[in-house]
MARKE-699142 format. One line per field, with one value per atom (N, C-alpha, C, O, CB): residue number from 0; residue in one letter; atom name; y, z, x. Coordinates in steps of 0.001 Angstrom, whole numbers. Glycine has a CB too. Example, Ala and Ser with C-alpha at 12.3 -4.5 7.8 and 13.67 -1.06 7.14 Angstrom:
% MARKE-699142
pos <- [0; 0; 0; 0; 0; 1; 1; 1; 1; 1]
code <- [A; A; A; A; A; S; S; S; S; S]
site <- [N; CA; C; O; CB; N; CA; C; O; CB]
Y <- [-5690; -4500; -3300; -3319; -4473; -2250; -1060; 30; 1138; -598]
Z <- [7800; 7800; 7800; 8465; 9046; 7080; 7140; 7870; 8039; 5725]
X <- [13190; 12300; 13200; 14236; 11308; 12850; 13670; 12900; 13409; 14084]
% end
This chain:
% MARKE-699142
pos <- [0; 0; 0; 0; 0; 1; 1; 1; 1; 1; 2; 2; 2; 2; 2; 3; 3; 3; 3; 3; 4; 4; 4; 4; 4; 5; 5; 5; 5; 5; 6; 6; 6; 6; 6; 7; 7; 7; 7; 7; 8; 8; 8; 8; 8; 9; 9; 9; 9; 9; 10; 10; 10; 10; 10; 11; 11; 11; 11; 11; 12; 12; 12; 12; 12; 13; 13; 13; 13; 13; 14; 14; 14; 14; 14; 15; 15; 15; 15; 15; 16; 16; 16; 16; 16; 17; 17; 17; 17; 17; 18; 18; 18; 18; 18; 19; 19; 19; 19; 19; 20; 20; 20; 20; 20; 21; 21; 21; 21; 21; 22; 22; 22; 22; 22; 23; 23; 23; 23; 23; 24; 24; 24; 24; 24; 25; 25; 25; 25; 25; 26; 26; 26; 26; 26; 27; 27; 27; 27; 27; 28; 28; 28; 28; 28; 29; 29; 29; 29; 29; 30; 30; 30; 30; 30; 31; 31; 31; 31; 31; 32; 32; 32; 32; 32; 33; 33; 33; 33; 33; 34; 34; 34; 34; 34; 35; 35; 35; 35; 35; 36; 36; 36; 36; 36; 37; 37; 37; 37; 37; 38; 38; 38; 38; 38; 39; 39; 39; 39; 39; 40; 40; 40; 40; 40; 41; 41; 41; 41; 41; 42; 42; 42; 42; 42; 43; 43; 43; 43; 43; 44; 44; 44; 44; 44; 45; 45; 45; 45; 45; 46; 46; 46; 46; 46; 47; 47; 47; 47; 47; 48; 48; 48; 48; 48; 49; 49; 49; 49; 49; 50; 50; 50; 50; 50; 51; 51; 51; 51; 51; 52; 52; 52; 52; 52; 53; 53; 53; 53; 53; 54; 54; 54; 54; 54; 55; 55; 55; 55; 55; 56; 56; 56; 56; 56; 57; 57; 57; 57; 57; 58; 58; 58; 58; 58; 59; 59; 59; 59; 59; 60; 60; 60; 60; 60; 61; 61; 61; 61; 61; 62; 62; 62; 62; 62; 63; 63; 63; 63; 63; 64; 64; 64; 64; 64; 65; 65; 65; 65; 65; 66; 66; 66; 66; 66; 67; 67; 67; 67; 67; 68; 68; 68; 68; 68; 69; 69; 69; 69; 69; 70; 70; 70; 70; 70; 71; 71; 71; 71; 71; 72; 72; 72; 72; 72; 73; 73; 73; 73; 73; 74; 74; 74; 74; 74]
code <- [M; M; M; M; M; P; P; P; P; P; F; F; F; F; F; A; A; A; A; A; N; N; N; N; N; F; F; F; F; F; K; K; K; K; K; I; I; I; I; I; P; P; P; P; P; A; A; A; A; A; K; K; K; K; K; T; T; T; T; T; L; L; L; L; L; T; T; T; T; T; T; T; T; T; T; K; K; K; K; K; Q; Q; Q; Q; Q; K; K; K; K; K; E; E; E; E; E; E; E; E; E; E; I; I; I; I; I; V; V; V; V; V; T; T; T; T; T; R; R; R; R; R; T; T; T; T; T; T; T; T; T; T; E; E; E; E; E; L; L; L; L; L; Y; Y; Y; Y; Y; V; V; V; V; V; E; E; E; E; E; L; L; L; L; L; Y; Y; Y; Y; Y; G; G; G; G; G; E; E; E; E; E; R; R; R; R; R; A; A; A; A; A; R; R; R; R; R; A; A; A; A; A; N; N; N; N; N; T; T; T; T; T; M; M; M; M; M; V; V; V; V; V; L; L; L; L; L; V; V; V; V; V; E; E; E; E; E; E; E; E; E; E; V; V; V; V; V; T; T; T; T; T; D; D; D; D; D; G; G; G; G; G; G; G; G; G; G; W; W; W; W; W; G; G; G; G; G; I; I; I; I; I; G; G; G; G; G; G; G; G; G; G; N; N; N; N; N; V; V; V; V; V; L; L; L; L; L; T; T; T; T; T; L; L; L; L; L; A; A; A; A; A; M; M; M; M; M; L; L; L; L; L; E; E; E; E; E; E; E; E; E; E; G; G; G; G; G; T; T; T; T; T; P; P; P; P; P; T; T; T; T; T; G; G; G; G; G; T; T; T; T; T; E; E; E; E; E; A; A; A; A; A]
site <- [N; CA; C; O; CB; N; CA; C; O; CB; N; CA; C; O; CB; N; CA; C; O; CB; N; CA; C; O; CB; N; CA; C; O; CB; N; CA; C; O; CB; N; CA; C; O; CB; N; CA; C; O; CB; N; CA; C; O; CB; N; CA; C; O; CB; N; CA; C; O; CB; N; CA; C; O; CB; N; CA; C; O; CB; N; CA; C; O; CB; N; CA; C; O; CB; N; CA; C; O; CB; N; CA; C; O; CB; N; CA; C; O; CB; N; CA; C; O; CB; N; CA; C; O; CB; N; CA; C; O; CB; N; CA; C; O; CB; N; CA; C; O; CB; N; CA; C; O; CB; N; CA; C; O; CB; N; CA; C; O; CB; N; CA; C; O; CB; N; CA; C; O; CB; N; CA; C; O; CB; N; CA; C; O; CB; N; CA; C; O; CB; N; CA; C; O; CB; N; CA; C; O; CB; N; CA; C; O; CB; N; CA; C; O; CB; N; CA; C; O; CB; N; CA; C; O; CB; N; CA; C; O; CB; N; CA; C; O; CB; N; CA; C; O; CB; N; CA; C; O; CB; N; CA; C; O; CB; N; CA; C; O; CB; N; CA; C; O; CB; N; CA; C; O; CB; N; CA; C; O; CB; N; CA; C; O; CB; N; CA; C; O; CB; N; CA; C; O; CB; N; CA; C; O; CB; N; CA; C; O; CB; N; CA; C; O; CB; N; CA; C; O; CB; N; CA; C; O; CB; N; CA; C; O; CB; N; CA; C; O; CB; N; CA; C; O; CB; N; CA; C; O; CB; N; CA; C; O; CB; N; CA; C; O; CB; N; CA; C; O; CB; N; CA; C; O; CB; N; CA; C; O; CB; N; CA; C; O; CB; N; CA; C; O; CB; N; CA; C; O; CB; N; CA; C; O; CB; N; CA; C; O; CB; N; CA; C; O; CB; N; CA; C; O; CB; N; CA; C; O; CB; N; CA; C; O; CB; N; CA; C; O; CB; N; CA; C; O; CB]
Y <- [232927; 232809; 231531; 230341; 232788; 231927; 231186; 229918; 230291; 232262; 228783; 227701; 226781; 226291; 226847; 226774; 225645; 224632; 225320; 226362; 223607; 221886; 221488; 220863; 220720; 221882; 221439; 219708; 219878; 223022; 218540; 217295; 217214; 217012; 215904; 217238; 216690; 215502; 215126; 217735; 214813; 214078; 214709; 215934; 213934; 213967; 215144; 215154; 214141; 214725; 216483; 216838; 216562; 215963; 214978; 216945; 216908; 218455; 218695; 216140; 219463; 220914; 221497; 221169; 221836; 222309; 223403; 224348; 224348; 224452; 224804; 226392; 227206; 227691; 227748; 227284; 228774; 227807; 228490; 229869; 226536; 226393; 226064; 226170; 225295; 225555; 226182; 227062; 227013; 225837; 228589; 230068; 230087; 231005; 231299; 229421; 229961; 229498; 230042; 229704; 227947; 227645; 228499; 228815; 226781; 228929; 229910; 231124; 231665; 230235; 231861; 232996; 232732; 233487; 233734; 231955; 231584; 231154; 231956; 230210; 230359; 229739; 231434; 231963; 228697; 231924; 233592; 234408; 234883; 235006; 234358; 235005; 234991; 235841; 234506; 233644; 232855; 233024; 233231; 231016; 232947; 233328; 234912; 235193; 232825; 235905; 237114; 237288; 237920; 237974; 236949; 236816; 236389; 237034; 235986; 235434; 234795; 236012; 236838; 232806; 235781; 237030; 238326; 239104; 236864; 238383; 239795; 240093; 239182; 240258; 241540; 241888; 241753; 241724; 243688; 241713; 241479; 239793; 239327; 241754; 239051; 237791; 237805; 237165; 236791; 238434; 238177; 238433; 237913; 238971; 239344; 239084; 238185; 237997; 240099; 237548; 236513; 235169; 234376; 236914; 234720; 233395; 232439; 232795; 233524; 231507; 230802; 229285; 228402; 231044; 229090; 227753; 227217; 227718; 227444; 225970; 225096; 224111; 223324; 224424; 224007; 223379; 221879; 222125; 224527; 220830; 219745; 218654; 218104; 219531; 218023; 217441; 216142; 215905; 218121; 214857; 213487; 212677; 212463; 212563; 212228; 211125; 210279; 210102; 210541; 209283; 208495; 207458; 207383; 207982; 206624; 205573; 206123; 205341; 204575; 207163; 207621; 208059; 209031; 209498; 207501; 207946; 207135; 206278; 209359; 207031; 206253; 206504; 207489; 205487; 205954; 206052; 204355; 203432; 206892; 204312; 203149; 202092; 200979; 202960; 202222; 201318; 200466; 199278; 200423; 201709; 201029; 201960; 202786; 200102; 201709; 202778; 203183; 202642; 201726; 204440; 204651; 205505; 206485; 205401; 205345; 206005; 206847; 207085; 205501; 207347; 208568; 207488; 207739; 210206; 206714; 205844; 205198; 205202; 204827; 204551; 204886; 205444; 205075; 205540; 206722; 208078; 208393; 208901; 209817; 208021; 208412; 207383; 207756; 208236; 205879; 205200; 205219; 204608; 204517; 206063; 206031; 205259; 205445; 206135; 203952; 203311; 203371; 203684; 202596; 202934; 203570; 202256; 201171; 203697; 202892; 202512; 201171; 201436; 203642; 199479; 199130; 197910; 197082; 200231; 198089; 197711; 196666; 195958; 198676; 196771; 196369; 195159; 194746; 196640; 194022; 192884; 191567; 190415; 192974]
Z <- [-20436; -21464; -22389; -22331; -21489; -23072; -23736; -24688; -25123; -24586; -24845; -25411; -26118; -25599; -24136; -27416; -28116; -28975; -29563; -29161; -29222; -29737; -30117; -29498; -28813; -31777; -32804; -33317; -33748; -34154; -33191; -33899; -34939; -34733; -33381; -36198; -37266; -37857; -37189; -38321; -38987; -39881; -40571; -40615; -40684; -41044; -41742; -43194; -43843; -41616; -43687; -45612; -45500; -46477; -47151; -44474; -44831; -45145; -45670; -43838; -44703; -44634; -45559; -45797; -42822; -45885; -46564; -45674; -44448; -47880; -46078; -45193; -44769; -43654; -46555; -46045; -45713; -44777; -43910; -47406; -44746; -43581; -42333; -41276; -43842; -42343; -40887; -40548; -39497; -40319; -41316; -40975; -40459; -39646; -42492; -40649; -40513; -39049; -38300; -41668; -38881; -37488; -36470; -35565; -37229; -36740; -35896; -35818; -34712; -36569; -37083; -36674; -35873; -34982; -37861; -36139; -35768; -34218; -33377; -36835; -33888; -32553; -31660; -30799; -32928; -32486; -31673; -31319; -30233; -33277; -32425; -32681; -31004; -30461; -34240; -30797; -29957; -28361; -27451; -30536; -28110; -27337; -26702; -25504; -27518; -27900; -27621; -27577; -26578; -28641; -28272; -27785; -26307; -25558; -28595; -25995; -24459; -23481; -22662; -24327; -23852; -22859; -22888; -22255; -22809; -24104; -24180; -25110; -25435; -22666; -25501; -26601; -25709; -26213; -27279; -24573; -23808; -24126; -23710; -21645; -24870; -24986; -26234; -26309; -25108; -26949; -28282; -28751; -29759; -29087; -27839; -28159; -27426; -27574; -28220; -26463; -25635; -25808; -24876; -23559; -27018; -27310; -28683; -29856; -27336; -28244; -29017; -29252; -28426; -28702; -30750; -31078; -31738; -32647; -31347; -31529; -32328; -33061; -32602; -31487; -34410; -35368; -35713; -36530; -36546; -35326; -34852; -35706; -35422; -33570; -37007; -38160; -38003; -38160; -39210; -37568; -36683; -38012; -38696; -35639; -38533; -39477; -39610; -38595; -39398; -40829; -41014; -39828; -39171; -42533; -39789; -39033; -37157; -36304; -39976; -37030; -35826; -34732; -33979; -36454; -34792; -33919; -33984; -34847; -34257; -33582; -33150; -32764; -32079; -32677; -32702; -31884; -31493; -32295; -33015; -29845; -29467; -29742; -30066; -30568; -29677; -29545; -30930; -31185; -28276; -31741; -32870; -34196; -34592; -33030; -34783; -35113; -37048; -37864; -35213; -36745; -38077; -39177; -38732; -37796; -39993; -41410; -42367; -42318; -41940; -43154; -43688; -44790; -44781; -44413; -45461; -46388; -45770; -46539; -46756; -44304; -43441; -43536; -43654; -42878; -43398; -42918; -44506; -44749; -42135; -45253; -47091; -47386; -48128; -48470; -46898; -47035; -46606; -47063; -46768; -45627; -44296; -43605; -42863; -44476; -43550; -42727; -41322; -40872; -43152; -40487; -39259; -38535; -39018; -38899; -37183; -36499; -35814; -35103; -35529; -35747; -35171; -35975; -35307; -34294; -36931; -38099; -39402; -40067; -38396; -39508; -40483; -40422; -39271; -40472; -41688; -41668; -42034; -41937; -42271]
X <- [-139466; -139490; -140588; -140278; -138208; -141652; -142342; -141234; -140144; -143253; -141618; -140854; -142133; -143135; -139872; -141679; -142585; -141709; -140875; -143726; -141583; -140921; -141775; -142636; -140345; -141733; -142479; -141349; -140208; -142611; -141814; -140910; -141345; -142542; -140883; -141151; -141930; -141212; -140249; -142212; -141471; -141241; -139881; -139776; -142470; -138964; -137864; -138238; -138498; -136045; -138244; -138095; -140074; -140523; -136654; -141059; -142184; -142746; -143833; -142847; -141752; -142606; -141444; -140281; -142914; -142128; -140715; -140196; -140314; -141135; -139865; -138877; -140138; -140330; -137606; -141110; -141975; -143000; -143544; -142912; -143353; -144351; -143663; -144286; -145410; -142056; -141653; -141294; -140655; -140996; -141506; -141274; -142932; -143043; -140687; -144172; -145176; -145717; -146528; -145950; -144754; -144862; -144658; -145431; -144162; -143297; -142357; -143136; -143152; -140849; -144012; -144788; -146099; -146490; -145114; -146542; -148008; -147679; -148084; -148777; -147212; -146598; -146477; -147181; -144672; -145061; -144788; -146582; -146915; -143619; -147350; -148042; -149370; -150076; -148348; -149100; -150158; -149514; -150317; -150291; -148324; -148040; -148110; -148140; -147267; -148127; -148180; -149828; -150173; -147322; -150727; -151953; -152201; -152936; -152522; -151642; -151843; -150890; -151293; -151019; -149835; -148872; -148598; -147884; -147702; -149613; -149174; -147798; -147037; -148917; -147585; -146936; -145078; -143955; -147666; -145440; -143793; -143348; -142287; -143892; -144277; -143806; -142817; -141767; -144991; -143210; -142743; -141191; -140711; -143587; -140455; -139227; -138403; -137195; -138697; -139336; -138034; -138848; -138713; -137607; -139805; -140148; -139617; -139505; -141528; -139426; -138814; -139021; -138788; -137768; -139589; -139758; -139260; -138599; -140535; -139390; -138231; -138687; -139514; -137241; -138174; -138663; -137594; -136706; -138809; -137609; -137059; -137374; -138439; -137418; -136535; -136729; -136243; -135045; -136175; -137442; -137006; -136527; -137528; -138495; -135527; -135381; -136117; -136790; -134521; -136453; -137422; -137016; -135978; -137536; -138304; -138188; -137666; -137246; -137012; -137809; -136587; -138118; -138061; -135050; -138921; -140025; -141361; -141171; -140326; -142357; -143766; -144276; -144001; -144053; -145641; -147020; -147399; -147548; -148431; -147499; -148540; -147326; -147740; -150205; -145957; -144925; -144798; -144600; -145203; -145018; -144761; -144517; -145340; -145884; -143327; -142243; -143369; -144115; -139891; -142690; -143371; -142526; -141929; -144742; -142463; -142265; -142645; -143852; -142275; -142111; -142988; -143644; -144849; -142012; -143461; -143916; -145226; -146187; -142803; -145468; -146389; -147808; -148976; -145846; -146926; -147951; -148630; -149725; -146823; -147828; -148286; -149251; -150160; -146856; -149300; -149986; -151424; -152390; -149431; -151326; -152584; -152855; -153819; -153739; -152054; -152224; -151850; -150748; -151969; -153212; -153653; -152593; -152270; -155687; -152238; -151153; -151626; -152596; -150665; -151221; -151495; -153020; -153641; -151399; -153163; -153550; -153080; -153837; -153598; -151958; -151217; -151535; -151680; -149922; -151792; -151970; -150951; -151371; -152882]
% end
């Protein structure tokens, strides 16, 4: 069974945008594996709470993303 797991910052995408991730990912698997993959493709979109993730050893928050502050360049 094809499986894709997307982890996104909480409250950054609308329900419609998450539905689009599911639809487009399913279509990609169908394109790769053929129509037989459609019924068995699982796509999971998980929302991670603010501050519950990071890059390069630095905890990130939604406020930091909105500021556009690159990781490791804080003054």
